[in-house]
N, C-alpha and C positions, 0 to 999 in steps of 0.2 A: 554389372552383375549383380547375381542374388545376395542380398546380404542383411542382417534384424534391425530395425529402423524403424523409429517411434510411427503414431499413429494420434491422430487427435480428429475425439470425434465434438464437434463442433456444438452439436444438441446439447450435449453438457457439458461445455465449456461456461463457466458462468464468468469471466474475466476477469479474476484478480490481477492474472500475469507474474505471480509465483513461480509458475513454470518460466517464465520469460529469465524471473531474477535467477532462479534457481541453473538454466540451460550456463553453463561456463564457455559452450564456445560460440553462442550468438547464434544459434541454428534455431530459433524460436523468438517469433517479436509478435507483441501485438496489436492486428488489426480489423477497424471497425470493432472494438472490443471481444476480440473474439481472438484466442491463441493461435498461431498460423506456424506449419513447420517450413521458414522461407529458406532455408540453406539446406538441401539435403547431404552434401555432401559436409556440412558441419556438424551434422550428427554420428557421435561415434558409438551410438547403438548399448551405450553403456545406461542410459536411463536417470542421469541423475535427477530429471524433469518430473519422473514417479511419483516420489513420496512427495513433493511438493503440492502436487493437485490433491485437491480436497474433494472431486468430482467425481474421479477414477474417470477422467474424460482420457487421460492418456495412457496407452498399451504397446505393446513391440507388435510390430508383424516383419513378415520373411518375403522381399519383392527384389523385382528390380531398379537398383537406385544404384547415382555415384558412388563411386571409393569415398572414406573419409580423408579430406584433405588435411593433412596438419596442419601444412606449412601457411594456408590460405587462414587457416585456425588464427593459427600465431599470429597473420599478421592483422587479422581484424581486431585480434586482444591487444592490440598498440594502443587503440582507441577507445580499450572498454565498454565494460559493458552499457545502457541505454541509462541507466541509474547515476554511469557514477562517471558518464563523457564529459568532458573538459569544455568547458564554454566560459567566455568571462562577457556579466551584464552592465552595461555604463549608466550613470543615471546621471539627468545635469539638474537634477529636480533641486532647488536650493537647501539646505539641511536645517532639520526638523526639531521644533524646540524640543528640549527636554519634556519629555509625560511622566508622570507616574506608572508602575505599572499599574494592572489591572488584576493582576492574581491573587485569583480570592482564596486561597488556602494553603496547605502542604500538608506530606508532599504532592508534588503531581504527576510522578512517574506513575503507570499503570499499573507496572510489576510492584510498587512499591502502595499505593494507595490502600488503607482498608475499604472493602467494599463495605463495612458498617459502619462509615465515619460519618458523624453527624451533618458534614456540612452538605449532603448528597440528596438532603431532607427536601423535598421543594424545590430541587435544584433544575438551573437550565444544563443540561451537560456538552461543554465544549468537548470532543475527544480529536485531537491535532497530531497529526504528524511532527516528529520532530523538528524537521526542518522548513516545515511552516513559519515557524516563528523568525527563521532568517529569510527566507525569499519575499514575505510577506510584510513592510513596513508598519502597517499600519491593525498591526494583529489584533494590538490592546485595548486600540477602541474599538476596533469594527466587529473582533471575536468574543473575546476576553473578558469585556468588561458587560458585568449581571448574571454570568456563568461560569461556573465550577469547570475549570478547565484540567486535561488531564491528557500528556504526553506519551508518546511509545513510538518506535521505530518497528514494525516486524521484520527488517533484513538484518539489524545488529543485534537485535533482542534473540531471535531465532526461536521463536514462541509465540503461539495460535490466542490470541488475547480475547476469543469470543467468550471461554466459561467464567473469564474474573469480566470481561464485559456484562455476560449474563446475569449474573451474581449482582451485580452493581443497581443493574435495569430492571430487574426483579424486585428486589427487596428493599425500594428503598420510594419515594415518590419523587421520580423525575420528570417533569413538568414536557421537556422539549429534548431533542440531541442533533447537533450540529456535528457532521464528521467534517473535520477543514484536510485533506489530505495534495501531499505531493502528484506531479502528473507522469513521476516516472514510475516503469511497471510494479516495483517490487512495495510500493506504496498501496497497492489493490489490498494487499493484507491489513489493515489497518481499516477500512473501507469494508471488505466482507466480514470480517470480526465483529464490527459494528451493525451489521445486517444482519449476522449470524444473532449475533444478542439478541436485536428485537424482538426477533423471531422464536426465539425460545424463550424469551420473557413473559410472551403470552398477551402483552400490556399494545394497543395503540396509543401511539405517542408521534407526536408530530416529530418529522426531520428532516435533515436535507443536508446531500453532500456539498461541500462546495471545492475543487480543485483548484491548486496556484502553480501558476508557469514556473519554469526556472526562471525567466526572468521576471516573475513578480506580478504576473496577470491572472487574475479571476475566471473562474470558468466556473457556470452553475449548470 
């Protein structure tokens, strides 16, 4: 049948994953760092993903496509979105000894922290997704020690952090930036915001992105 369906321009896609998170039907997935329409019969043609895309890579087109399969969508939703899929992780490692917190300042939420706070002067900045603190056990010693840590969740906060982060980086003597994110698609928003802020600041600052898998491993 001929119907309205989304079209994704791979050249414009920056791999942030926000469209996959916004697609409640599960029609979009991230493949090789790019958004892909993997289930045409899951796309309802309403375009919830369009406003989520920061690069304008998603548009509508009318073409031959399978009909929207509401029953299949409901069955798939029983498993949830990729970022909230249920899984159990087990560890046979012995309990670690108690260690002190390495949080160097307060507040630490991106939404709450003042961009002109004195602790940003000369800081090594850690921009971390909320869940990383729970998924990676050694976050305090390995990532937070010696850094100013600010945290957030672009999905739950429903906000683009890029303007706030640009203000922080542009107006303070930031020595380096580390972005610590989860492997789930919606976490691409915090990485994209940090990259946008670094670009908009006009500064050349050493930076890196580290990804934490849901079972607590690191990917760089």
